[in-house]
N, C-alpha and C positions, 0 to 999 in steps of 0.2 A: 376606021382606025386599023392599021396593020400591026399585027402582033410580031414581036421579034422571033426569029428562028432560034432553035437551040444553039446554032453556031454563033448567032448574034449575042446570046446570053453568055456563052462561054468566053467570047472575045471581050465583052465588056467587063465581065468579072475579073478576067486576067489583067486588063488595062487598069482597073481600079486597084488591083493587088490583093483581092480577097481570095482566100482559100475556100474550098467548098465547105469545110467544117465551120469557118467563120461566118460565111453567108448563111448556112443552115441555122446556126445559133442565133444570129440576128433576126432572121426571118421566122424563127420558131418552126423550122421544118426539119425533117429527118435528112441527114446527109445523102442517103441513098436515093431519095426522091430527086434531089438536085442532080446527082450523078446520072440518074436515069433520064431526066429531062435533057441534059447536055448531050447524052449519047443517043438521043432520039428513040429510046426504048418505050417511052410513054408520051401521051399527049396530055400536057398539064391543063388543069382547069384555069380559067381566066383569073380567079382569085389568087391562085398560086403564083402566076406570072406577075400579077400586080404587086404581091408581097415582095417578090424578088426585085422588081423594078424600083419599088420604094426604097429598099435597102441600098440599091445602087445609087440612087439619088442622094440619100442621106450620107453615104460614104463619100461621094464626090463633093458634097457640100462641106463635110468635115475636113476633107483634104484641102479644099479651097480656103476654108477659114483658118486652118493651121498654117497654110502657106502665107496668108496675109499677115498673121500674127508674127511669124518669124521674120518678116520684112519690115515690120513697124518698129520705130525707135521710141524708147521711153522718153518722155518729156521731163527733163530735170532742169531746174533753175540753178545756174552757177552763182547766183548772187543771193546773199542772205540779207534779210532785213534787220 
């Protein structure tokens, strides 16, 4: 398994539209840790990278779910019994 680079993490976070502070809050990490990881100042532990990747996956699923809901139509019957 190849771990994502700090550049990969930054790119994916921005594509999802998460600010560092929101990612930190969701992952229960300190904002500065994420900033240091993205700027390649530290080598993160695998556990930390997994937490970040889990948040990315959840955020992408939330976006996909809300996108589906916004395109579904309510089913109403026009006929009354």
